[in-house]
N, C-alpha and C positions, 0 to 999 in steps of 0.2 A: 786760484781757486779758493773757495770761502773754507773759513775752521771748521766748519762743521762738515763739509764736504772732506778734509783732512783727518778729521774724527773719525768716520763711517769707513773711509780706507783703510786705515789703521785698524781699525776693529775687525774688517773681514779680513784682514791679513793675519792676524795675531794667532796664535795658535791658541786650541781650547783642549777640552777634555777628551775629545775625538778627533784632534785633526794636530797633531803635536808640529808639522811643519806647516801649518796654515794653510791659505789659499793664495794662488798666483796671481798677482795683479794684473796678468798680462800675458795671451797665448804665447805669444813669441818667446818668453822665458826658458822654454823645453831646451834643457843642454842634453849632452851625452847621458850625465850623471846625473838625476834629479832627486830629490824627496819629494812624493807627491803621493799621488793612488792612479792606479791605471784608468778608473773613469774621468780624473783630472786630464789626464793626457788624451781618452777619447776626447773629451769635451773641447779643449785646447786645438785637436788636428781637424774636428767637423768646424769649428767657428772659423778657421783660417783657410780654409775650403771651401766653404758653403756661401753661398748669397742670399738664400732664403732657409730660415731654420725655422721648423714648427715645433716647439718644446712642451711635452706633457710634464706637468709635475709628479716628479718621481716622488714614493714615498718617504724619501730621507728630507724634501724640502721642507723644513720648518720656518720659510720665511727666505727673503733676498737675499739675506746674511749664506745662504748655505747654495743658491743658485748662481754658479759662475758665469754660465752663459750671459744671464740678465746683469750682472755686475761687469762683464766686458763690453755688455753694448751700453750699457749708463756710462762707462765710462770712456766712451765711443772709440773703442779699438778696431781697428782696421783689418780687414781680413786679406788675403793675398791680390785682391782685385782693388785695393787701396778702397775700401767702399767698408762701410758699417752694416753689417749682416740683417737682414728684414728679419727681425723675429718677433715669432705670433705664440705668445705665451697660451697653453690650451689647458680644459680641463679633461677628464677622462669621462666622454659621452662619445655618442654617435655622431651629434651635430656637430662637435669637432672633427671629426672626420670628413665630415659634409662640405666643410672651410677647407680643408686642405685639399681634396678632391677637385672641388669649385676652381682652387688656384691652381692646379694642375691642370685642367681642361683649359683657361682662360690665359693664361700667361705664358710666356716662353721660359724657359730653362728649368734647373732641376731643382728639387729642394731635398731638406735634410730632415728628417723624422726622428726627435731622439725621445724615446720612449721605453717606457716598463712592458712587462708581457700584459698585466692588467688595462694598460691603456689599449693594446695593440687588440686585444679580445674586443673593445666597444668599436674600435675602429674597422675591424675586419671586414664585417660585415657591410661597410661601405665599399671598400674596396673591391670586394664581390659583383657588387653592383656598377663596376666599371663596365659599360658595353663591350670593352676588350681585355679582359682580364688577363690576357697570357703575361708571361712572365717579362718580357720586352715591353710591355707597354707603356710604361710610365716613369716619367724621370724622376726617381724616388729611391733615396740610400735611407734606411731605418737601420738608425743605431739601438740594438735592443737590450734591453736589461733583462736579466730573469727575475729580479726580486719581486716578491710577491708575500702574500700572508696567509699560512697554512691556517685556515679556522678550527678542522678539526686539532690538529696538532698544538695550536693557539703559538704560532713561533713564525717569526719572519723565515723564507725559504728561497732558494734559488731554482727556479721550476722552469727544467731544459723540457720535457716531457710536453709540455703546454704551447712552448713556443714552437718547438720543433711541428706538431699538428697544426697549429698556426699556419706555420709556413708553408705545409705542404698543402693544407685546403686553399691557401693563395696563390699556390707554384711559385713562389718565390725562391731564387736561390740564396742559399746561407752559407757562410763562412764565420766559423768561431774561433776566437782569440782567448788563449790563456797567459801568455806573457805578455809584459807592457809592450816591449817591441812589437807584437802581434797586433795588439791592441791599436796600437799608431799605425803600423801600415796597413792591416785590415780594414781599420776606418778611411784612411783613402782610398783602396782599393775598390770598397762600396760606392763612395762617393764619384768616382772616377766613372765608375760602370753608370751609375745614374743620368751622367752626362751622355750615354748613347741611349737612353729612354729604357733601360735593363733596371726595373725597380728590382731590390736585394734585400736581404736584412745581414747586418753583421751582428752578431749575437755575443753576448758576454757574459762573464757570472756576474749578476748582478751584487749580492752581498761582498763577495770578494774584491771586487772589482771596484766600490763605494768606500768602504770601509776598512780596509788594508792599506794603510800609511806605510810607506817602504822606500826604502834606497832602489831606485829604479838604473837600471845601467843600459849602455848600447842603443839608445834611441836617438833620431834624427832631430838635429837643430831646424829651427822654424824655415832657414833657406834650404837647407836639404832637402826636408818635405816638400817645397814650394817646387825645386827641380825635378824630383820626383814625380810628382802629379802629372809637371807638363809632359815628361819623358814616358809615363807610363801610358797617359793617353794619346800621345803620338804612335806609340807602338801598339796600340789596340785596335784603333781608328781603320785600318785596312782588313782587319778579320774578323772583328767581332762581332757585329750583324748578321755575319754568315754562320753563326758559331751555333750548334744544335743547344737546347736547356740544359744538357747535360757537360756540355763542355764549357760553357760561359765560366765558372771558377776557375777550372782546371788553365783554360787558354788564359786568364786573368793573371795568375798564379806563375805560369812558365814564364811570363812577359816582367814580371817582377822579379825573377829568379835572374833573368837574364839582364835586366840594368842592374840588381845589387848583389848578384853573385850570392844570393841566398837559395834555400834549397825547399822550399816552400809547397806541399803536395796536397791535393784532396784526400788520397790515402798514403800513406807513408809506412813501410814496413819495418822492426826492429827484432833482433833476436835470429834464433835460428831458423834462418828459410826452408829447414826440410821438416821443421818441429810437424809433430804428430797433432798437437794442442794449439792452437792460435788464440789470441783473447783479441777481440775487436773491441776498442774504447773511443767512445766519443768522449774527449775530457771536459771534464768540468772545474779543474783548477791547475792552475800550473804546477803545483805539486806533483800530478796525476801525469803530466805531460813527462815532467822532470824526472820523474822515477820510471817509465816505460823508455826514456831516450838515453837510461844509463844500463840499460841491459845489452849483454853481450853478445855478438855472435855464437858464443859457445853457451849459450843458455839452452836449457831443455825446450823453451817455448818461443813463441813465435807472438810478436805483437802487431796490429795494425791500429794507428793511431787514424781517428777520423776527422778532418777538419772540414767536410763539407759534406755534410749527410744528406742535406736536400737542394737539386732532385739528386737521388741515388745515381753514380755512374756504374753501373754495374759492370761492365767489362773491365773499368779500370780496378774495380775491387777485384774480380776473379781473378786478373793477372795475378794479384798478390797471394793469391790460395794455390799453392803447390798441391801437387797430387799426392805428395804424402800426408795432407791433413787430414785428420779423421773427426775433428771436435772442433768447433769454432766458439767459445765461450764470449759472448755480448754481454759487456759491464755496463749496466744502467741504474739508474737512480734507485728502482726498487726490484729487490729480487722475485718476485713474483710477477714483474712486469712482461706476461706475457704476448701484451699487444704491442710491447717498446716498437715504435717506429722503426728504429736501427735493424731489429730483429725480424720483422718483418719482411725488410727490404733486403736483408742479407738472405734470406728462405728464399726467398723469391728470384734473387740474383741466380744462386744455385740451383733452384729448381730447371730455371730456362735453358740451363747448360747440364741437364741431366746429372747432376752432381746428387743423387739421393743417398749416397752411402755418408756424406759429413752431417754429423749431428749438430745443431744448433742449439745452443742452451743458454740460460741466463745468471749472470752473478752480479755482485755489487761493486763500488769502486771499495770499501770498507775489507771486502773479501781481497782484491787485488793489492790492497797495502798490507796486508797481514801476511800474504804470503809471499811477497817478493822485496819489500821494505826492510832491510838488515840495518842493524847499528852502523855500519861500516858505510853503507851506501846512502846515509842520509844526515846523520849530525853529527860527526866524530870532531867538526871544530865551529858548533855551534852553542851557543848558552840561550835557554830560555828563562823567563822569567813570567809569572801571574800574579795581578795582585785583586783581591778580593775586597771591595769595601761596598759601605751603603751607598745608594746612588744621589743622597743628600749629603756626601760628606764633604767638610772643608777641605779634605786633599784629595778633592776627584781630579784635579788635573795633574797632581804630582805625578804618575806614571806617564801621561804624554810628556812631559817635561824632563823626566827621564829619560824617554827614548830620544829625545830632540838633542840631551847633553851627549848622549852615546852615539848620537850620531857624527857628532863634531870629531869623533875619533877617527884620523884619517884611514880611508878605504873599508872602515868597518860598514858592513849592509846591517841595515835595522831594519825591523817589520814591527808595527805597533798595530793592534787588532783590537779593539773597544769591543763589549756588548755590555746590552743593558736587557736585564731579565726583571720586567715590573712585577711577578709574581712571588718570588722568593724573600721573604723579610721585608714585605712592602715596598722592595725596590733594592736591587742589587746590582753595581757596577761592576763588570771583569772587566780587565785589561791585559794583554798578553804581550811581550815584546821578546824579540828573538834578535840574536845579534850573531854576525859570522853567515859564511857562504852556505849554498846547500838547504836540506829540507830536513826537521823533525819531524818524521814520523810517530813519535812513538805517545804523542799527544801525553807527556811529563813534562818536570821543570825542573830545575835545578834550584831555582828559588822561588818561594811563594809567602806573599804578605796577604795575613789575615787584617782585617780592621778590629772584629771585637770577637767574643766568645759566641755572640749570638752567631754570628757566620759560621764559624768553629762546628757549632752543633749541628748547623743546619746544610753544611757541603761537606762531601767527603774528600776532604782536601790532602789527607794522607795517600791517596788513590793517586794523586797529582805529581807525587816527587818522585825522582828519579833515585837512583841508587847514589847513596851518598848528599841528597838534596837537602836544602833547609827551609825548614819552616818558621817564620816568624809572626807571632800576635801582636798587636798592638795594645797597651794599656791606656786609654784614653786620658787627658789631663785632668779631669775633674773627678777622676776614682783613683782613692789612694789604692797602692798594690799590696793586697792582702791573702799571700799562698791560701791559709785553711779557707778563707770565704770564697775564694777562687773555685777549689776544688770541691769544696760543697755545697754552693750555690749555683756557679757559673758555668761547672763542665758538666755535661750531660755523661751519665752511665755509658753510654755509647761512646763517648771520646776517651773518658778514662780506660775503659777495655781495650780501646784499640792501642793505648799509649803501652797498656801493660803487656799487650800481645809482641807489639812491634819492639819493647825494651826501650822506649824512648822517651827523653824527656823534653818539658815545653817550653819554648822559647818565648820569653816577652822583652818587647820593646816598651819601658816604663815612660810614658810622657809626662804623668806627674811628679814623679819625683825630679826631672828634669825642668819641669817650671818653664815660667816664660820671660825671656830676659827683654829687657827694653830694646838694646843695640841693636836686635833682633827685626825689629818693626812688625810685631806679630808674628813671625815665621819662623820660630823655635822649633814648633812640631816637625813641621816640614823640613827643617835641618836635620831636626834626630832622626828621620826617615831615611833622607837621602844618606847619612851619615853611616847608618845601619845597612843598607843597601851596598854602598861602595865598599865600607870594611868586610862584611861577610863573603861580598862576590869577588872582589879582590881583595886580598889578603896581604899581597907584597907590597900594595901602595903603601907610602908614606903619606903625613897629615898633609904634605902641602899638596900631594896629587888631588887626595880627598874635597880640601878645599877649594882648588882650582875648578872643581867638577862643579861644586856647589854653586859657586860663581856664574859658571858657563849657566847651570839651570835658571837662575833668576835672571842672568840677562842684564837688558838696561832698566826692568820693571822698579828695581829696586837697588838703592845706593847703600850695598853693605859694606861694610868694610873687612876685609879679610880677617886682621886680626880677632874681630867678635866671633866669625864665624869659625876659627882654629879653635877659640875657647870652648865653643859648643860642640866642636866633633871630640875635643879632649873631655869634655863633659860627660859626652852620651858613651866613651870608650868606656868611660869610668866606674858611671853611675847608672848608664841606661837601661843594660841587659840584666836581665832577671829570668831565673828559672823554676819551674815547678818540674821535681822530681818525680818519675813515675812511682809507682806502688805495685809489687808484684801480686797485691793481695785484689788490687783493680779488677785483674781477669777472673774474679770469681763471683764478681758483683753481679746481682740479678736486677734485671732493668724493672722496677715497678710499672705497675699497669696504668700510673699516670705518667711514664716515659715512655711508653710503647713497648710492652715486653710483648706485644703480638708478632712485631717485625722490627726490632732495636734498631736492624741495620740499614735500613731503609733512609736515605738522605735524599736532598729535592737535587735535581737534575738541571742545570742552568743553562737556560734556552734565550735565545736572541728574540725577545719578544716585542722591541721596541727599538726605533731607534733614538728615543727621548728618555729621561728619566721619569720614574713614575710620579705622576701628579700629586700634590700633595697639598691643594688648597682646601680650605675647610667647606666640608661637606655641609650643606644646607637643606636640611629636609624640609620641603614646603607642603608636604603631605601631613600636617599634623593632626592630634588627635587631643580633645581637653575632655575633661569631667567637670561636670558642674552642678550643685547641689538638684535634687529632682525637681525640686520647687520651682525653680529659676528654670528649668528645660518643660516643666511643664506648662509655665506661662507660654513659653514661644509656640507651642502647639496649640494652645488653647485661644489664644491671641494674635492668630496669625496676621491679621493686616498691620499690626501694630511692630510687630518684630519682621514682617516679610518673607514668612515662612510659608513654604509652598509643599505640596504633595507631589512624588515624581514615582514612577515606576524604574525601579532600579537606576536610581539616579547616581550610583558608582561605575555603570558600567557607559561608554562612550561610544554604543553602537545603538540602533533603531531598534528598540524591542518590542515585542507582541505578546499578550496573555493570549494562549490556546487551552484547550481542553481536548483527552484523551478520548478519542473515539472509538477504539480498539486497540488491546495489548494481547498478543497470541504467541505462545512460543512454539517456535518450528520444530526443534529436536524432542525426541522423546524426553520424558520426564526423568527416566532413570539413564540417560546420556549423561557423561560427565561435562559437555558445553552446553550452555543454555544460551540457544541463539535464539532470538525473539523478534516479530515482526509488529511494530507500534504504528497507528495511523493518528493522526490529532486533525481536530477540526478547527480550521482556521476562517471561517465563514463570520464575516461582518468585522475583522482585525485590521483589514488593511494590507495584511501580509501577501506577498509576490514571491515567485521565485522563478527562475533558469533553469533549464536540463542542464545537470552536471553541478550544479552549484549545492552548498552543505547549511545544514542548520545546525545553528548553535544553541546548545542546550544549557541553561543557566541552572546548575545543577544546587542541589540543596545539601547539608550535612542529616545524617540521621537526628532528628531531635531527641530519641530516648538517649543515644548515646551523648551527644552534646550536654544533656542533664546530667549523666554519669561523670562526665569533665567537670560541668560546674563545681556539681559536690565534692570531688575528688580533690581539687585546687582550692577551693574554699571561695567563691566567688559568688556575688550578688549577681545573677543573671537578670533581674530589672534595673538594675543599674544603667540609666542612659548615658549617652556618651555621645559628644559632637564627632563628625568627621569632617577635615576641610575635603570637599569633590575635587574628584582627579580632574572635571572638566573644566571646572574653575575655580581658582583659590578664593575669591571671595564668596562664595556660596559654601555654608556648613550644613551635614547630614546630621540629622539626629535618627539615633537607633538606640534600641537596648542591646545592651553585651549579649544577651542570649541570642536575639536576632543577628548579631554583627558575627556570632559563632555557628550559626546557623547557614546562614546566607552569603556571606561575605569570606567568610577565612577559610580556609585549606586546611583543616586540623587535624583531618586526619589522613594527608598528604606528607610527601617525605621533605623533611626541613632540609634546606642548603647549607652551606658552612658558614656562612654569615648570621644564620640564627644562633649556630653553639658559638659565636665569636659576640653577640650579644649579651648571650648567657651569663658568661662568665663573670661579669663585675655584680651580677646578682644572686652567686652562691653563696651561702652562708655556711655552708660545711667546707674546711678545706677540703677533705677528700674529694668530693665532688667539684669543687673548683680547679683540682689540679688534673683530675680525668678531664674536664671541659678543655683546660689549655693543653691539655695532650690531644685531643683530638684536632685541635685547629691548627698543629702545630705538624710537621714536616714529616717530625716522627712517629706523628699519630696516625699517617695515612693508611696505613692496615686497618685500624679499629677503625677509623672513619669510614673505609670501604665496608667492614663487617655490618657496621651500625646499617648503611646505605642500602647493601646488597644481598647479605643474608637474614638480619634481623628484619627488616623493613620497616624500622621503629618510624612511626609518625609523629606529629606535634605532641600530639595528646600523651603520646608513649614517655617521651622524653621528659618531659613534666613529672611524668608517674616514676621514672627511674632517678632523677635529679628531685627530690623532696624539698632539698632546701631552696631550691630556685623559685623565687614567687614574686618575677613582675608584678608591679600594678596595673590595674585594667587599661587605663590609658598607654600605657606601655606595650602589654600585652596583644593589642589588637594592633600595634605596629610591626612588631618581630615574626606574627604570624605570618606565612606566604597569603593573598588574597587566591581565593577561590575562582580559579578560571574556568571560562566557559568551554566546553567540548564538542567540536564539531565532527557532524555524519554525514556521509552522504546523501542527498535525497534520493530517495528510492520510486519516484513516482514523476509523474508528469502533470505539471498544472492544466494542461491543455485538456487533458482527460479525467483529470480529478480536480475542479477548480476550485473548490472546499477545504481540498485535504493536502497530508503532508505527510509521508511515509517514511519511515528511518527502518532498517535492518541490523542489528545491533547483537553483538555478542557480549555476554556477561565477564569481565575479566576477574578470574578468580585466583587465587594458589593458599595453598596451606605454610604459614610460617614455622621456625625451628621449635615454636612452643605450642604447635598442632592448632594454633587459631585457625579458622577459615577467615582469609581477607580477600577485599574484594576492590576493584577500582571504583573511584567514589561515584561518577557520573553512572556508569553502564548498571549498575545497583541499584543507584537512585530511578533512573529512568524505569528499570524491569518491574520496579514496587508499586510503579504508577498505578491505578485502578482506572477504568472508565468513568471518568466527569471530573478527574482531577485535573487542576490547572496550573499551568506553569508559564515561565518566561521563556521565550525563544530569540533568536535573530538570523537573519540569515548572511552567509559569506560565499561571497564569490569562488569560482573553480577554473581550472585551465580544463577542466573535461567538458568541451564545445562538442556537439554535433558538427561536421563538415559545412560546409557553407550552401552545397547543392544537396538536395534529397536524393538524388541518382549516385550519386559517390557513396561507395562500399564503405562499411564498418566492419571492421573486423575486433571484439572484445574478448579480452581475457582476465576473468575475475574468478579471486579463491577466498570462499568464505564470504564474509560481509562485505569483501569486494564486488560480489555480485551486484550492491544496491543502485549504484548510478546505471547498470545497465539495464535493470529494470526499467528505468525513467528514459533511457535510449529507446528501447523497443516498444514501450509507450507510447514516445513521441512518434515513431515510425506508423504504427498502428493509425495514429490520430489523422497523419500525414496523409494516408493510404485513404482513410475513410472520408478525406477532404477532396479527394481527387489527384493528387500529387503521385508523379511516377515514384517510386523508392528503390534504390541501389540495393545488393545484396547485403545481408545482414549475417554475420557469422559469429556465433558465439561461444568461445571455451569457458568451462567452470571446474573446478577440481576442489573435493575434499576428501575427506578420509572413508566413509563409507555410505553407499546411496541411500541404504535401509534410514539411516539418522541424518543426514547432511545433504539431501537431495534437495538444496536451496531453492523455494519456487518452483518446483519440478514440475508442478501443472500447469502453471503457467507457460515455463520454455515448451511444454509439449502442445500445448494449444496454439502457443504462436506457430509453431510448426507444422501445424494442420491449416492453419487459417493462411500461410506460404507470407508471412511476414518475418519470421525466423527461417534462413535458408539453409543453416546447417548448426547442429548443437554438437560439439566435442566435449562429452564428458567423460572428467577422470576423477575414478575413486581408487586413491592409492592403493587401498589396503582391504580389497574385496576380492583380489586374487593374489598366488605366490608370486608371481612377479609384478612388481610395484609400477605402476602406469599413473605419471604425472600428465601436469596438464602440456608442458614442451612436447610430450611426447604423442598428445592429441594434436598440436597446431603443426610437429613434424610432419604427420598424415597428409596434410594437405598443403604442402610446399608450393605445389605446381599452381593451385587453386588461387592460392596467398599471392603467388607473383602476379597472377593475372590481375586480381583485384587490386593490388597495391601499387604494381609498376604502370600497368597497362591502363587501370579504369581511375587510378589517383584516389585510392580509397586513404583510407585513416584506421590505425591500430592503436587500440586501448589498453592498459594494463592496470588493473588496480586490486591492491591487497598487499601483503607482506613481501619482501623485498628480497626474498632468498630466489624466487626463480629468474631476476631480470636476467641474471650472466646468461641463462640459458634459453630462454625466450630470445634475446639479445642475439646469440649464438643462430637460433634458426632463422630470423631476420636475415643475418649474416648470408647463410648458407642460401638462402633466396635469391638475394642479390647476386651471389657467386654464379650459381646455376643459371640465372638468367642473363649476366656476364657471359657465359661461357658458349649458351645458347646463341647470341650474339655475336661471337667472335671478336669482342672487345675485352681489354685489362679494367680492372676495378678494384679498386680498394674497397673491400665489403665493410669492414669495422667503419671505415668513414663514412658510408652510405648509410648506415644505421645512424650515425651521428646528425648527418644531414637530415634524415627523415624527423626528428626529433627537432632539430632548428627550425624545419618546416612547419612544425606542428602537426605531423603526421602522424609520429608515433609517443604516444601521450601517455607518462605514468605518473601513476597517483599511488605510492607505494609507502609502506610505514613498517 
């Protein structure tokens, strides 16, 4: 092998900051006790048992260095069939699903799909399209990681609900593992089942399995795994193909138990079998399974562990629910998960046995842990340590190497869990180490290391400590330890108040006083931190024991002399530890406004936002602005050919724009009514503007010129100053405009500033008080004040400059830090076939009164409402999902609230045009909702005229406040469920909802009831919630809500 090859393999095998035990170079390496991750075990098992592997790139894959399957394939590792498995690397797209399906249809043999939930979401529609998508139709084993990204929470998550929803829609059996041995065995079971053309899913916790490096015990060796695979296949082949869908997993587990002497069940009961309250738990983590398995038969409660929730084996489940049971608590991801798949299945199972007296409710894993995990049941023999560091720290690999050094202690179980949070302190690295058997459910630690005081001020580390736990803060090697300076400048008031309240001193490790010693080869700081770790957590150890552990830490990477390390150990113990004593007066301190007096005890919460450190490459802003002398820019405008100057309509906008004129602007609500809803028409003749039904019109609004002039005077700007801005469409093009023009047309001067705006202002503040307040606003401690600025005061960019009078960036910087004025889109309320030279809109003016009593407006809605007939403005067209069905005879059912009626006016006008030109049209139902008929019966005269013309079949108008008993749009829809069933189910009609989001659950519930009634009438079972989701997927239930 070439030297380069050796280097690459060595690099792959070596430990990293997130992988203390490295990566296995050979899938045959697994032994009964292994230091690795569960995901590595799954990958090794599937590699050895598979002949064809389809591998989706998991979110962890940051390159081939982390892709074990690719590594083994490159190294030509063979499987149990003495072949190198055929590896197909796939991207997350439906095309890759077609590739897999094509292979399964055209070649013999089974395949293993290694994927995440997000990948399967793209692949599922392809699988559904398979001509015979029953559970046994494809020779496919799916190893499914639950890892995903929650964009609302801005963090990585393990999402079981989506995984189970997909499995249910595909009608695929699911087997879920939590322990390492289960991961190994259930991967094997899944692949064996695929050899009988039974497509199935082995589901496992993505985050825990991929990121937790630990001591794994009780695993099968590769030879044992091979033998078990053969035995299980032979044991199943006589019975498996005659098994019903709900029997497949149970049969496979029973055969596995007979061979292995194990006791795996689809449902397994723990605790008191006569309990009145039973918890049904679909375990997502090993610690949850262990907690349930530890419950004794004398417990007050019963527990049912669910290993295979899909398809749900109702008879087996009901057999475990004794006649004493009065309540079943379904433990799920979310407390209010009333539509959880498991809960619905349990309710249905009990219903069909007429066990109506059993109450089925939800609760969370957190509740179960808090209620049943005690210190005696969890962590009496465990120790836990947390490291909080900047993610670009030079000590970033130290926690992982400490975990490795701990693992060298014979029979000591070690677990290492790294987390990257790219949002805290520009990038935080958190590493947890746990040693010993069992599980620590407390979430607290014996020892916490904090790299600097910035992290100490940002994270509530004090709440992380167990009783008697130790906290150590690092003073870096470049900063002299100055107690008074740290107290006065570095420690926040918040931290000092906590120290005084706890009557706790603050311990430091001073790397500066320790210095750098030549003999350590640049590793003095690392040796110092290790010495502190071993000395404080193992106080009975002598110097020799500490030196031995430090030598194990470095291994062969550095030839360090034991005597040099011993000297440094002594140096650290003698000189390295410093202490800042608390002052009882600190508890009386008041946090200044600049430090967060609004809510001084708010700390940042560490979340797992990434698998990688925060990128710190220098940001290059290509959208530059520069100012020139007015005479120079005037030359460019006068001598256009010489300077290549051209005139363009809104060159800053990358869409096709049109100039239109206002033809009509009419308020529809009474002048004394508190909501200004108006109808506006634009003349588009000669512009070339065309639009389709359901599309939206983008309005390129302008700021009020008078208010802009007030701002210019307040700020002290020259509105006529010419500026050049690099075009957003081409960096080779410069755009010239006056500062006044930019403030009116291009910049969202009266919009809400984001946090990055305040960050940009700090360096421009010449007043120290204002500077401190800006710094507070962008810090975790200032989150409450920032929220107040945003959600209570509604401060605009202009307001902020009025508040912070010392902050005055120059013109060229000002136009870069104020956000651009974005176009606003409004649903088009007309059909161009009926109005060839017009486009209509229905708009409500957004307004509110701020805390100072000022009337505030939505920028664009106010701009449009003030337009007069003949005024010109710039518009563009945006596509939409609101489309009419392909056939004119297909019924349409529309539900619109307020201005959500706009697209439906266009829909009905389109149907009018079709009818007038000889087409047959289907039924047209319209439901509308508003508060009062007299004030808000928008387009009422149109609807009634369409009813008289037999174009509109039914009009259901809900005016919620016109009677004592409030009537809402969903109430009107519910009145016609029988008719809607015929329109949507029998006649293939489409349902549309436009307006605010609040009625979506109620209207979806109406549609669920419609499907349920239809199923009952036909005598079939149906998942009504899934039927509604299917309607969405098919484009027949279209929502445009805001």
